mmCIF file as gemmi writes it, N, C-alpha and C atoms, coordinates in Angstrom:
data_model
loop_
_atom_site.group_PDB
_atom_site.id
_atom_site.type_symbol
_atom_site.label_atom_id
_atom_site.label_alt_id
_atom_site.label_comp_id
_atom_site.label_asym_id
_atom_site.label_entity_id
_atom_site.label_seq_id
_atom_site.pdbx_PDB_ins_code
_atom_site.Cartn_x
_atom_site.Cartn_y
_atom_site.Cartn_z
_atom_site.occupancy
_atom_site.B_iso_or_equiv
_atom_site.pdbx_formal_charge
_atom_site.auth_seq_id
_atom_site.auth_asym_id
_atom_site.pdbx_PDB_model_num
ATOM 1 N N . MET Axp A 1 ? 150.668 -43.27 -14.537 1 0 ? 1 A 1
ATOM 2 C CA . MET Axp A 1 ? 150.243 -41.976 -15.014 1 0 ? 1 A 1
ATOM 3 C C . MET Axp A 1 ? 148.819 -42.093 -15.546 1 0 ? 1 A 1
ATOM 4 N N . LYS Axp A 2 ? 147.989 -41.161 -15.156 1 0 ? 2 A 1
ATOM 5 C CA . LYS Axp A 2 ? 146.601 -41.179 -15.568 1 0 ? 2 A 1
ATOM 6 C C . LYS Axp A 2 ? 146.445 -40.421 -16.876 1 0 ? 2 A 1
ATOM 7 N N . TYR Axp A 3 ? 145.62 -40.947 -17.771 1 0 ? 3 A 1
ATOM 8 C CA . TYR Axp A 3 ? 145.382 -40.318 -19.068 1 0 ? 3 A 1
ATOM 9 C C . TYR Axp A 3 ? 144.048 -39.577 -19.028 1 0 ? 3 A 1
ATOM 10 N N . TYR Axp A 4 ? 144.045 -38.369 -19.55 1 0 ? 4 A 1
ATOM 11 C CA . TYR Axp A 4 ? 142.829 -37.578 -19.671 1 0 ? 4 A 1
ATOM 12 C C . TYR Axp A 4 ? 142.613 -37.254 -21.148 1 0 ? 4 A 1
ATOM 13 N N . SER Axp A 5 ? 141.384 -37.379 -21.585 1 0 ? 5 A 1
ATOM 14 C CA . SER Axp A 5 ? 141.078 -37.092 -22.988 1 0 ? 5 A 1
ATOM 15 C C . SER Axp A 5 ? 141.233 -35.598 -23.271 1 0 ? 5 A 1
ATOM 16 N N . ASP Axp A 6 ? 141.426 -35.286 -24.54 1 0 ? 6 A 1
ATOM 17 C CA . ASP Axp A 6 ? 141.521 -33.884 -24.942 1 0 ? 6 A 1
ATOM 18 C C . ASP Axp A 6 ? 140.225 -33.145 -24.609 1 0 ? 6 A 1
ATOM 19 N N . GLU Axp A 7 ? 139.107 -33.827 -24.762 1 0 ? 7 A 1
ATOM 20 C CA . GLU Axp A 7 ? 137.816 -33.215 -24.452 1 0 ? 7 A 1
ATOM 21 C C . GLU Axp A 7 ? 137.74 -32.818 -22.968 1 0 ? 7 A 1
ATOM 22 N N . PHE Axp A 8 ? 138.191 -33.716 -22.096 1 0 ? 8 A 1
ATOM 23 C CA . PHE Axp A 8 ? 138.19 -33.426 -20.66 1 0 ? 8 A 1
ATOM 24 C C . PHE Axp A 8 ? 139.093 -32.234 -20.35 1 0 ? 8 A 1
ATOM 25 N N . LYS Axp A 9 ? 140.294 -32.236 -20.92 1 0 ? 9 A 1
ATOM 26 C CA . LYS Axp A 9 ? 141.233 -31.142 -20.702 1 0 ? 9 A 1
ATOM 27 C C . LYS Axp A 9 ? 140.64 -29.821 -21.171 1 0 ? 9 A 1
ATOM 28 N N . ASN Axp A 10 ? 140.032 -29.837 -22.358 1 0 ? 10 A 1
ATOM 29 C CA . ASN Axp A 10 ? 139.423 -28.623 -22.905 1 0 ? 10 A 1
ATOM 30 C C . ASN Axp A 10 ? 138.281 -28.131 -22.027 1 0 ? 10 A 1
ATOM 31 N N . ASN Axp A 11 ? 137.515 -29.05 -21.468 1 0 ? 11 A 1
ATOM 32 C CA . ASN Axp A 11 ? 136.424 -28.653 -20.583 1 0 ? 11 A 1
ATOM 33 C C . ASN Axp A 11 ? 136.951 -27.98 -19.323 1 0 ? 11 A 1
ATOM 34 N N . ILE Axp A 12 ? 138.034 -28.491 -18.771 1 0 ? 12 A 1
ATOM 35 C CA . ILE Axp A 12 ? 138.637 -27.887 -17.579 1 0 ? 12 A 1
ATOM 36 C C . ILE Axp A 12 ? 139.132 -26.483 -17.912 1 0 ? 12 A 1
ATOM 37 N N . VAL Axp A 13 ? 139.784 -26.329 -19.062 1 0 ? 13 A 1
ATOM 38 C CA . VAL Axp A 13 ? 140.286 -25.016 -19.495 1 0 ? 13 A 1
ATOM 39 C C . VAL Axp A 13 ? 139.116 -24.045 -19.672 1 0 ? 13 A 1
ATOM 40 N N . LYS Axp A 14 ? 138.034 -24.513 -20.278 1 0 ? 14 A 1
ATOM 41 C CA . LYS Axp A 14 ? 136.859 -23.653 -20.47 1 0 ? 14 A 1
ATOM 42 C C . LYS Axp A 14 ? 136.259 -23.237 -19.132 1 0 ? 14 A 1
ATOM 43 N N . LEU Axp A 15 ? 136.171 -24.167 -18.188 1 0 ? 15 A 1
ATOM 44 C CA . LEU Axp A 15 ? 135.647 -23.824 -16.864 1 0 ? 15 A 1
ATOM 45 C C . LEU Axp A 15 ? 136.516 -22.759 -16.206 1 0 ? 15 A 1
ATOM 46 N N . TYR Axp A 16 ? 137.805 -22.9 -16.352 1 0 ? 16 A 1
ATOM 47 C CA . TYR Axp A 16 ? 138.742 -21.938 -15.763 1 0 ? 16 A 1
ATOM 48 C C . TYR Axp A 16 ? 138.505 -20.543 -16.344 1 0 ? 16 A 1
ATOM 49 N N . HIS Axp A 17 ? 138.4 -20.459 -17.667 1 0 ? 17 A 1
ATOM 50 C CA . HIS Axp A 17 ? 138.264 -19.162 -18.327 1 0 ? 17 A 1
ATOM 51 C C . HIS Axp A 17 ? 136.843 -18.611 -18.273 1 0 ? 17 A 1
ATOM 52 N N . ASN Axp A 18 ? 135.871 -19.444 -18.616 1 0 ? 18 A 1
ATOM 53 C CA . ASN Axp A 18 ? 134.497 -18.948 -18.764 1 0 ? 18 A 1
ATOM 54 C C . ASN Axp A 18 ? 133.769 -18.747 -17.446 1 0 ? 18 A 1
ATOM 55 N N . GLU Axp A 19 ? 134.106 -19.528 -16.441 1 0 ? 19 A 1
ATOM 56 C CA . GLU Axp A 19 ? 133.415 -19.414 -15.157 1 0 ? 19 A 1
ATOM 57 C C . GLU Axp A 19 ? 134.312 -18.842 -14.071 1 0 ? 19 A 1
ATOM 58 N N . ASN Axp A 20 ? 135.482 -18.358 -14.485 1 0 ? 20 A 1
ATOM 59 C CA . ASN Axp A 20 ? 136.438 -17.756 -13.546 1 0 ? 20 A 1
ATOM 60 C C . ASN Axp A 20 ? 136.702 -18.649 -12.327 1 0 ? 20 A 1
ATOM 61 N N . ARG Axp A 21 ? 136.838 -19.936 -12.597 1 0 ? 21 A 1
ATOM 62 C CA . ARG Axp A 21 ? 137.127 -20.888 -11.528 1 0 ? 21 A 1
ATOM 63 C C . ARG Axp A 21 ? 138.622 -20.887 -11.252 1 0 ? 21 A 1
ATOM 64 N N . SER Axp A 22 ? 138.988 -21.117 -10.013 1 0 ? 22 A 1
ATOM 65 C CA . SER Axp A 22 ? 140.402 -21.196 -9.664 1 0 ? 22 A 1
ATOM 66 C C . SER Axp A 22 ? 140.925 -22.588 -9.976 1 0 ? 22 A 1
ATOM 67 N N . LYS Axp A 23 ? 142.243 -22.663 -10.159 1 0 ? 23 A 1
ATOM 68 C CA . LYS Axp A 23 ? 142.87 -23.97 -10.39 1 0 ? 23 A 1
ATOM 69 C C . LYS Axp A 23 ? 142.623 -24.886 -9.195 1 0 ? 23 A 1
ATOM 70 N N . LYS Axp A 24 ? 142.689 -24.314 -8.002 1 0 ? 24 A 1
ATOM 71 C CA . LYS Axp A 24 ? 142.51 -25.099 -6.779 1 0 ? 24 A 1
ATOM 72 C C . LYS Axp A 24 ? 141.099 -25.687 -6.696 1 0 ? 24 A 1
ATOM 73 N N . SER Axp A 25 ? 140.087 -24.877 -7.01 1 0 ? 25 A 1
ATOM 74 C CA . SER Axp A 25 ? 138.712 -25.393 -6.922 1 0 ? 25 A 1
ATOM 75 C C . SER Axp A 25 ? 138.463 -26.476 -7.97 1 0 ? 25 A 1
ATOM 76 N N . LEU Axp A 26 ? 138.983 -26.269 -9.177 1 0 ? 26 A 1
ATOM 77 C CA . LEU Axp A 26 ? 138.841 -27.286 -10.222 1 0 ? 26 A 1
ATOM 78 C C . LEU Axp A 26 ? 139.595 -28.559 -9.847 1 0 ? 26 A 1
ATOM 79 N N . ALA Axp A 27 ? 140.791 -28.389 -9.289 1 0 ? 27 A 1
ATOM 80 C CA . ALA Axp A 27 ? 141.593 -29.545 -8.886 1 0 ? 27 A 1
ATOM 81 C C . ALA Axp A 27 ? 140.856 -30.353 -7.827 1 0 ? 27 A 1
ATOM 82 N N . ASN Axp A 28 ? 140.288 -29.671 -6.854 1 0 ? 28 A 1
ATOM 83 C CA . ASN Axp A 28 ? 139.549 -30.375 -5.792 1 0 ? 28 A 1
ATOM 84 C C . ASN Axp A 28 ? 138.315 -31.077 -6.336 1 0 ? 28 A 1
ATOM 85 N N . GLU Axp A 29 ? 137.586 -30.411 -7.205 1 0 ? 29 A 1
ATOM 86 C CA . GLU Axp A 29 ? 136.34 -30.978 -7.728 1 0 ? 29 A 1
ATOM 87 C C . GLU Axp A 29 ? 136.583 -32.177 -8.636 1 0 ? 29 A 1
ATOM 88 N N . TYR Axp A 30 ? 137.643 -32.135 -9.42 1 0 ? 30 A 1
ATOM 89 C CA . TYR Axp A 30 ? 137.88 -33.19 -10.415 1 0 ? 30 A 1
ATOM 90 C C . TYR Axp A 30 ? 139.031 -34.13 -10.054 1 0 ? 30 A 1
ATOM 91 N N . GLY Axp A 31 ? 139.577 -33.983 -8.86 1 0 ? 31 A 1
ATOM 92 C CA . GLY Axp A 31 ? 140.646 -34.885 -8.423 1 0 ? 31 A 1
ATOM 93 C C . GLY Axp A 31 ? 141.931 -34.708 -9.199 1 0 ? 31 A 1
ATOM 94 N N . LEU Axp A 32 ? 142.263 -33.468 -9.51 1 0 ? 32 A 1
ATOM 95 C CA . LEU Axp A 32 ? 143.467 -33.168 -10.274 1 0 ? 32 A 1
ATOM 96 C C . LEU Axp A 32 ? 144.458 -32.412 -9.4 1 0 ? 32 A 1
ATOM 97 N N . HIS Axp A 33 ? 145.681 -32.345 -9.871 1 0 ? 33 A 1
ATOM 98 C CA . HIS Axp A 33 ? 146.679 -31.512 -9.204 1 0 ? 33 A 1
ATOM 99 C C . HIS Axp A 33 ? 146.65 -30.149 -9.897 1 0 ? 33 A 1
ATOM 100 N N . PRO Axp A 34 ? 146.715 -29.049 -9.143 1 0 ? 34 A 1
ATOM 101 C CA . PRO Axp A 34 ? 146.697 -27.724 -9.773 1 0 ? 34 A 1
ATOM 102 C C . PRO Axp A 34 ? 147.78 -27.531 -10.836 1 0 ? 34 A 1
ATOM 103 N N . THR Axp A 35 ? 148.93 -28.18 -10.66 1 0 ? 35 A 1
ATOM 104 C CA . THR Axp A 35 ? 150.002 -28.068 -11.648 1 0 ? 35 A 1
ATOM 105 C C . THR Axp A 35 ? 149.575 -28.679 -12.987 1 0 ? 35 A 1
ATOM 106 N N . THR Axp A 36 ? 148.808 -29.75 -12.92 1 0 ? 36 A 1
ATOM 107 C CA . THR Axp A 36 ? 148.303 -30.38 -14.14 1 0 ? 36 A 1
ATOM 108 C C . THR Axp A 36 ? 147.432 -29.392 -14.902 1 0 ? 36 A 1
ATOM 109 N N . ILE Axp A 37 ? 146.564 -28.699 -14.184 1 0 ? 37 A 1
ATOM 110 C CA . ILE Axp A 37 ? 145.694 -27.707 -14.816 1 0 ? 37 A 1
ATOM 111 C C . ILE Axp A 37 ? 146.534 -26.579 -15.409 1 0 ? 37 A 1
ATOM 112 N N . SER Axp A 38 ? 147.577 -26.173 -14.71 1 0 ? 38 A 1
ATOM 113 C CA . SER Axp A 38 ? 148.462 -25.117 -15.233 1 0 ? 38 A 1
ATOM 114 C C . SER Axp A 38 ? 149.078 -25.523 -16.564 1 0 ? 38 A 1
ATOM 115 N N . HIS Axp A 39 ? 149.496 -26.781 -16.672 1 0 ? 39 A 1
ATOM 116 C CA . HIS Axp A 39 ? 150.061 -27.275 -17.937 1 0 ? 39 A 1
ATOM 117 C C . HIS Axp A 39 ? 149.02 -27.226 -19.053 1 0 ? 39 A 1
ATOM 118 N N . TRP Axp A 40 ? 147.799 -27.636 -18.741 1 0 ? 40 A 1
ATOM 119 C CA . TRP Axp A 40 ? 146.742 -27.615 -19.751 1 0 ? 40 A 1
ATOM 120 C C . TRP Axp A 40 ? 146.435 -26.193 -20.187 1 0 ? 40 A 1
ATOM 121 N N . LEU Axp A 41 ? 146.436 -25.262 -19.239 1 0 ? 41 A 1
ATOM 122 C CA . LEU Axp A 41 ? 146.179 -23.859 -19.566 1 0 ? 41 A 1
ATOM 123 C C . LEU Axp A 41 ? 147.278 -23.299 -20.469 1 0 ? 41 A 1
ATOM 124 N N . LYS Axp A 42 ? 148.514 -23.671 -20.173 1 0 ? 42 A 1
ATOM 125 C CA . LYS Axp A 42 ? 149.64 -23.197 -20.977 1 0 ? 42 A 1
ATOM 126 C C . LYS Axp A 42 ? 149.532 -23.722 -22.406 1 0 ? 42 A 1
ATOM 127 N N . ARG Axp A 43 ? 149.193 -25 -22.545 1 0 ? 43 A 1
ATOM 128 C CA . ARG Axp A 43 ? 149.064 -25.597 -23.879 1 0 ? 43 A 1
ATOM 129 C C . ARG Axp A 43 ? 147.901 -24.996 -24.659 1 0 ? 43 A 1
ATOM 130 N N . ALA Axp A 44 ? 146.856 -24.604 -23.952 1 0 ? 44 A 1
ATOM 131 C CA . ALA Axp A 44 ? 145.666 -24.076 -24.616 1 0 ? 44 A 1
ATOM 132 C C . ALA Axp A 44 ? 145.793 -22.594 -24.929 1 0 ? 44 A 1
ATOM 133 N N . LYS Axp A 45 ? 146.855 -21.951 -24.437 1 0 ? 45 A 1
ATOM 134 C CA . LYS Axp A 45 ? 147.047 -20.524 -24.676 1 0 ? 45 A 1
ATOM 135 C C . LYS Axp A 45 ? 147.086 -20.253 -26.179 1 0 ? 45 A 1
ATOM 136 N N . LEU Axp A 46 ? 146.387 -19.215 -26.585 1 0 ? 46 A 1
ATOM 137 C CA . LEU Axp A 46 ? 146.324 -18.876 -28 1 0 ? 46 A 1
ATOM 138 C C . LEU Axp A 46 ? 147.42 -17.885 -28.353 1 0 ? 46 A 1
ATOM 139 N N . ILE Axp A 47 ? 147.953 -18.058 -29.548 1 0 ? 47 A 1
ATOM 140 C CA . ILE Axp A 47 ? 148.95 -17.12 -30.059 1 0 ? 47 A 1
ATOM 141 C C . ILE Axp A 47 ? 148.469 -16.613 -31.404 1 0 ? 47 A 1
ATOM 142 N N . GLU Axp A 48 ? 148.84 -15.381 -31.719 1 0 ? 48 A 1
ATOM 143 C CA . GLU Axp A 48 ? 148.45 -14.785 -32.997 1 0 ? 48 A 1
ATOM 144 C C . GLU Axp A 48 ? 149.491 -15.135 -34.051 1 0 ? 48 A 1
ATOM 145 N N . LEU Axp A 49 ? 149.018 -15.518 -35.213 1 0 ? 49 A 1
ATOM 146 C CA . LEU Axp A 49 ? 149.884 -15.869 -36.333 1 0 ? 49 A 1
ATOM 147 C C . LEU Axp A 49 ? 150.147 -14.641 -37.195 1 0 ? 49 A 1
ATOM 148 N N . PRO Axp A 50 ? 151.22 -14.67 -37.98 1 0 ? 50 A 1
ATOM 149 C CA . PRO Axp A 50 ? 151.547 -13.518 -38.834 1 0 ? 50 A 1
ATOM 150 C C . PRO Axp A 50 ? 150.416 -13.114 -39.783 1 0 ? 50 A 1
ATOM 151 N N . ASP Axp A 51 ? 149.577 -14.082 -40.188 1 0 ? 51 A 1
ATOM 152 C CA . ASP Axp A 51 ? 148.481 -13.761 -41.111 1 0 ? 51 A 1
ATOM 153 C C . ASP Axp A 51 ? 147.242 -13.23 -40.392 1 0 ? 51 A 1
ATOM 154 N N . GLY Axp A 52 ? 147.345 -13.046 -39.059 1 0 ? 52 A 1
ATOM 155 C CA . GLY Axp A 52 ? 146.227 -12.515 -38.289 1 0 ? 52 A 1
ATOM 156 C C . GLY Axp A 52 ? 145.358 -13.578 -37.655 1 0 ? 52 A 1
ATOM 157 N N . GLY Axp A 53 ? 145.567 -14.841 -38.026 1 0 ? 53 A 1
ATOM 158 C CA . GLY Axp A 53 ? 144.816 -15.936 -37.422 1 0 ? 53 A 1
ATOM 159 C C . GLY Axp A 53 ? 145.345 -16.247 -36.035 1 0 ? 53 A 1
ATOM 160 N N . VAL Axp A 54 ? 144.667 -17.147 -35.342 1 0 ? 54 A 1
ATOM 161 C CA . VAL Axp A 54 ? 145.117 -17.578 -34.025 1 0 ? 54 A 1
ATOM 162 C C . VAL Axp A 54 ? 145.134 -19.101 -33.968 1 0 ? 54 A 1
ATOM 163 N N . THR Axp A 55 ? 146.003 -19.63 -33.12 1 0 ? 55 A 1
ATOM 164 C CA . THR Axp A 55 ? 146.084 -21.067 -32.9 1 0 ? 55 A 1
ATOM 165 C C . THR Axp A 55 ? 146.616 -21.285 -31.492 1 0 ? 55 A 1
ATOM 166 N N . SER Axp A 56 ? 146.504 -22.498 -31.019 1 0 ? 56 A 1
ATOM 167 C CA . SER Axp A 56 ? 147.028 -22.801 -29.689 1 0 ? 56 A 1
ATOM 168 C C . SER Axp A 56 ? 148.531 -23.035 -29.775 1 0 ? 56 A 1
ATOM 169 N N . VAL Axp A 57 ? 149.197 -22.863 -28.656 1 0 ? 57 A 1
ATOM 170 C CA . VAL Axp A 57 ? 150.638 -23.099 -28.596 1 0 ? 57 A 1
ATOM 171 C C . VAL Axp A 57 ? 150.934 -24.537 -29.005 1 0 ? 57 A 1
ATOM 172 N N . GLU Axp A 58 ? 150.123 -25.454 -28.509 1 0 ? 58 A 1
ATOM 173 C CA . GLU Axp A 58 ? 150.332 -26.874 -28.814 1 0 ? 58 A 1
ATOM 174 C C . GLU Axp A 58 ? 150.192 -27.141 -30.314 1 0 ? 58 A 1
ATOM 175 N N . ALA Axp A 59 ? 149.16 -26.58 -30.939 1 0 ? 59 A 1
ATOM 176 C CA . ALA Axp A 59 ? 148.964 -26.776 -32.376 1 0 ? 59 A 1
ATOM 177 C C . ALA Axp A 59 ? 150.097 -26.128 -33.168 1 0 ? 59 A 1
ATOM 178 N N . PHE Axp A 60 ? 150.567 -24.965 -32.708 1 0 ? 60 A 1
ATOM 179 C CA . PHE Axp A 60 ? 151.669 -24.288 -33.386 1 0 ? 60 A 1
ATOM 180 C C . PHE Axp A 60 ? 152.937 -25.14 -33.323 1 0 ? 60 A 1
ATOM 181 N N . LYS Axp A 61 ? 153.22 -25.713 -32.165 1 0 ? 61 A 1
ATOM 182 C CA . LYS Axp A 61 ? 154.402 -26.57 -32.036 1 0 ? 61 A 1
ATOM 183 C C . LYS Axp A 61 ? 154.297 -27.781 -32.949 1 0 ? 61 A 1
ATOM 184 N N . GLN Axp A 62 ? 153.105 -28.35 -33.065 1 0 ? 62 A 1
ATOM 185 C CA . GLN Axp A 62 ? 152.897 -29.492 -33.95 1 0 ? 62 A 1
ATOM 186 C C . GLN Axp A 62 ? 153.143 -29.093 -35.402 1 0 ? 62 A 1
ATOM 187 N N . LEU Axp A 63 ? 152.666 -27.92 -35.782 1 0 ? 63 A 1
ATOM 188 C CA . LEU Axp A 63 ? 152.897 -27.428 -37.149 1 0 ? 63 A 1
ATOM 189 C C . LEU Axp A 63 ? 154.384 -27.196 -37.419 1 0 ? 63 A 1
ATOM 190 N N . GLN Axp A 64 ? 155.101 -26.674 -36.429 1 0 ? 64 A 1
ATOM 191 C CA . GLN Axp A 64 ? 156.543 -26.476 -36.583 1 0 ? 64 A 1
ATOM 192 C C . GLN Axp A 64 ? 157.248 -27.816 -36.785 1 0 ? 64 A 1
ATOM 193 N N . LYS Axp A 65 ? 156.835 -28.815 -36.023 1 0 ? 65 A 1
ATOM 194 C CA . LYS Axp A 65 ? 157.436 -30.149 -36.123 1 0 ? 65 A 1
ATOM 195 C C . LYS Axp A 65 ? 157.177 -30.745 -37.507 1 0 ? 65 A 1
ATOM 196 N N . GLU Axp A 66 ? 155.936 -30.63 -37.975 1 0 ? 66 A 1
ATOM 197 C CA . GLU Axp A 66 ? 155.589 -31.138 -39.302 1 0 ? 66 A 1
ATOM 198 C C . GLU Axp A 66 ? 156.356 -30.391 -40.392 1 0 ? 66 A 1
ATOM 199 N N . ASN Axp A 67 ? 156.497 -29.078 -40.236 1 0 ? 67 A 1
ATOM 200 C CA . ASN Axp A 67 ? 157.231 -28.27 -41.201 1 0 ? 67 A 1
ATOM 201 C C . ASN Axp A 67 ? 158.688 -28.721 -41.287 1 0 ? 67 A 1
ATOM 202 N N . GLN Axp A 68 ? 159.308 -28.956 -40.142 1 0 ? 68 A 1
ATOM 203 C CA . GLN Axp A 68 ? 160.696 -29.406 -40.118 1 0 ? 68 A 1
ATOM 204 C C . GLN Axp A 68 ? 160.841 -30.766 -40.81 1 0 ? 68 A 1
ATOM 205 N N . GLN Axp A 69 ? 159.889 -31.657 -40.544 1 0 ? 69 A 1
ATOM 206 C CA . GLN Axp A 69 ? 159.931 -32.983 -41.169 1 0 ? 69 A 1
ATOM 207 C C . GLN Axp A 69 ? 159.801 -32.861 -42.691 1 0 ? 69 A 1
ATOM 208 N N . LEU Axp A 70 ? 158.911 -31.999 -43.148 1 0 ? 70 A 1
ATOM 209 C CA . LEU Axp A 70 ? 158.744 -31.802 -44.593 1 0 ? 70 A 1
ATOM 210 C C . LEU Axp A 70 ? 159.997 -31.215 -45.227 1 0 ? 70 A 1
ATOM 211 N N . LYS Axp A 71 ? 160.651 -30.292 -44.531 1 0 ? 71 A 1
ATOM 212 C CA . LYS Axp A 71 ? 161.906 -29.726 -45.049 1 0 ? 71 A 1
ATOM 213 C C . LYS Axp A 71 ? 162.966 -30.816 -45.188 1 0 ? 71 A 1
ATOM 214 N N . GLU Axp A 72 ? 163.063 -31.684 -44.18 1 0 ? 72 A 1
ATOM 215 C CA . GLU Axp A 72 ? 164.049 -32.769 -44.236 1 0 ? 72 A 1
ATOM 216 C C . GLU Axp A 72 ? 163.743 -33.728 -45.378 1 0 ? 72 A 1
ATOM 217 N N . GLU Axp A 73 ? 162.457 -34.07 -45.552 1 0 ? 73 A 1
ATOM 218 C CA . GLU Axp A 73 ? 162.072 -34.958 -46.646 1 0 ? 73 A 1
ATOM 219 C C . GLU Axp A 73 ? 162.364 -34.313 -47.998 1 0 ? 73 A 1
ATOM 220 N N . ASN Axp A 74 ? 162.136 -33.015 -48.109 1 0 ? 74 A 1
ATOM 221 C CA . ASN Axp A 74 ? 162.411 -32.29 -49.344 1 0 ? 74 A 1
ATOM 222 C C . ASN Axp A 74 ? 163.898 -32.332 -49.68 1 0 ? 74 A 1
ATOM 223 N N . GLU Axp A 75 ? 164.751 -32.144 -48.67 1 0 ? 75 A 1
ATOM 224 C CA . GLU Axp A 75 ? 166.198 -32.198 -48.884 1 0 ? 75 A 1
ATOM 225 C C . GLU Axp A 75 ? 166.626 -33.588 -49.351 1 0 ? 75 A 1
ATOM 226 N N . ILE Axp A 76 ? 166.023 -34.622 -48.796 1 0 ? 76 A 1
ATOM 227 C CA . ILE Axp A 76 ? 166.335 -35.998 -49.215 1 0 ? 76 A 1
ATOM 228 C C . ILE Axp A 76 ? 165.951 -36.197 -50.681 1 0 ? 76 A 1
ATOM 229 N N . LEU Axp A 77 ? 164.778 -35.71 -51.059 1 0 ? 77 A 1
ATOM 230 C CA . LEU Axp A 77 ? 164.331 -35.839 -52.449 1 0 ? 77 A 1
ATOM 231 C C . LEU Axp A 77 ? 165.228 -35.058 -53.407 1 0 ? 77 A 1
ATOM 232 N N . LYS Axp A 78 ? 165.658 -33.881 -52.992 1 0 ? 78 A 1
ATOM 233 C CA . LYS Axp A 78 ? 166.575 -33.096 -53.827 1 0 ? 78 A 1
ATOM 234 C C . LYS Axp A 78 ? 167.888 -33.847 -54.03 1 0 ? 78 A 1
ATOM 235 N N . ALA Axp A 79 ? 168.424 -34.424 -52.957 1 0 ? 79 A 1
ATOM 236 C CA . ALA Axp A 79 ? 169.673 -35.16 -53.055 1 0 ? 79 A 1
ATOM 237 C C . ALA Axp A 79 ? 169.51 -36.383 -53.948 1 0 ? 79 A 1
ATOM 238 N N . ALA Axp A 80 ? 168.372 -37.052 -53.851 1 0 ? 80 A 1
ATOM 239 C CA . ALA Axp A 80 ? 168.125 -38.222 -54.684 1 0 ? 80 A 1
ATOM 240 C C . ALA Axp A 80 ? 168.023 -37.822 -56.159 1 0 ? 80 A 1
ATOM 241 N N . ALA Axp A 81 ? 167.402 -36.679 -56.426 1 0 ? 81 A 1
ATOM 242 C CA . ALA Axp A 81 ? 167.262 -36.205 -57.81 1 0 ? 81 A 1
ATOM 243 C C . ALA Axp A 81 ? 168.627 -35.898 -58.407 1 0 ? 81 A 1
ATOM 244 N N . VAL Axp A 82 ? 169.507 -35.305 -57.602 1 0 ? 82 A 1
ATOM 245 C CA . VAL Axp A 82 ? 170.865 -35.02 -58.09 1 0 ? 82 A 1
ATOM 246 C C . VAL Axp A 82 ? 171.589 -36.306 -58.41 1 0 ? 82 A 1
ATOM 247 N N . LEU Axp A 83 ? 171.472 -37.291 -57.518 1 0 ? 83 A 1
ATOM 248 C CA . LEU Axp A 83 ? 172.135 -38.574 -57.73 1 0 ? 83 A 1
ATOM 249 C C . LEU Axp A 83 ? 171.617 -39.289 -58.971 1 0 ? 83 A 1
ATOM 250 N N . MET Axp A 84 ? 170.345 -39.084 -59.279 1 0 ? 84 A 1
ATOM 251 C CA . MET Axp A 84 ? 169.756 -39.755 -60.444 1 0 ? 84 A 1
ATOM 252 C C . MET Axp A 84 ? 169.888 -38.904 -61.699 1 0 ? 84 A 1
ATOM 253 N N . GLY Axp A 85 ? 170.543 -37.752 -61.59 1 0 ? 85 A 1
ATOM 254 C CA . GLY Axp A 85 ? 170.777 -36.912 -62.747 1 0 ? 85 A 1
ATOM 255 C C . GLY Axp A 85 ? 169.594 -36.054 -63.141 1 0 ? 85 A 1
ATOM 256 N N . ARG Axp A 86 ? 168.647 -35.852 -62.217 1 0 ? 86 A 1
ATOM 257 C CA . ARG Axp A 86 ? 167.475 -35.031 -62.505 1 0 ? 86 A 1
ATOM 258 C C . ARG Axp A 86 ? 167.451 -33.848 -61.569 1 0 ? 86 A 1
ATOM 259 N N . HIS Axp A 87 ? 167.943 -32.753 -62.017 1 0 ? 87 A 1
ATOM 260 C CA . HIS Axp A 87 ? 167.935 -31.564 -61.179 1 0 ? 87 A 1
ATOM 261 C C . HIS Axp A 87 ? 167.524 -30.371 -61.904 1 0 ? 87 A 1
């Protein structure tokens, strides 16, 4: 499996959007598969947040994952506090 840097992926996404390039033309020029470009475009898609801000789908998923981990850690700390008599 070939690795592409985030910078390279972002540049391909920008070319697609800013220069109205097709996935096929970008794939041919950069030696990529059009499906690979489709995945990068999907990840780079922006979503609006409840507070009016925007973020990428990928960044939002990462935030959800971190949030879940923090909730689990918080529950562990609460349980430990109960066991130690501090609640």
